[in-house]
N, C-alpha and C positions, 0 to 999 in steps of 0.2 A: 945366710942368716935366716932363721925361721921367722915366719910371720906371727904377729901377735893378734889374737882375736879380741875385738872390742866387746865390751859388755853390752848386753841388750839395751840398757838404758842410754848408751852412747851412740847407738846406731840410728840412722835415718829411717830405716824400714822396720819400725816397731811392729811385732806381730799383732794380729787382731785381738788376741786374748788380753794383751796388755793395754790396748786402747779402749776397749769397751768398759762401761761402768759396771758396777756390781749388779748382780741379778738380771743382767741382760744376756740372753742366749746368743750364741754366735749366729752369723748370717745364714749358714747352711741349715740351721735348725728351724728357721722361720718357715711357716706354711700359711698359705692364704686361708682365712677363716679360723685361724687359731692364734692365741697369744702364748708364746713360749718364754718361760723364765728359767734361768739357771739358779739353783739353790745349793747351798753348801752342805746341807744335810746335818747341821749341827744339833738339831732337836733330838731328843731321846725317844724318837718314834720311828717305827719301820713302816714301809709302804709296800704294796704289791704292785710290781710292774705289769701293765697289761700286755706288754710285748712278749715277755718270756715267762710270766706267771711266777717269777721268783721274788723273794723279798729284797727290798732295798734297805740295807742295814743302816742304823743311825750313824751319822758321820760320813756317809758316802755322798759325794757331790752327784747331783742328778738334775733332771729337767722336770718342770711342772708345766703341763699343757692344758689350757682352757680353750675349748672349741666353741665358736659362735657365741661367746659371752656367757656360756653356761658355767657359772662359778661353782655351782653345786656338783657339776659333772667333771671337775678338774681331775686330772690323772698325773701321777708321778711316774716318770719313765727313767730307766737306765739310759745314759747317753747313747751307747751303741744300739740299744733297742729302738730308740727314737730315730737314730740315723737310718736304720733299716726301714722303719715305717715311712719316713719321708721319701726314701727311694721308691717304695711301693706305691705311694700315693701320687707321685709325680709321673708315673708311667702313663 
C-alpha cells in the first residue's frame, strides 16, 4: 500500500519559511552589522540590484539590506545575489 504524504500544515517539522513572520528574512540572510528584510515587491517600482546590476522588476520578491543603521543607504538585492554576497563576506 502506498504511503500518503501529510500536508505541510500537519507536519511537526514545519519549514522555516512557514514559521517566520512576514518581512523577516531567513536566518541564512542575516549578517552582522546589517538589517535584512524580505519584501514581496508588490510596489510598482523597480530597483537596481548592487550584486548583478540588473533591475529587480515590480512584483519580484527580494531582500532589502540596511547596513550599520544607514537607512538612506539601503539597497534592494535579488535573493540569490545576496546569498552570494553573504558567502563572500563570511570568508
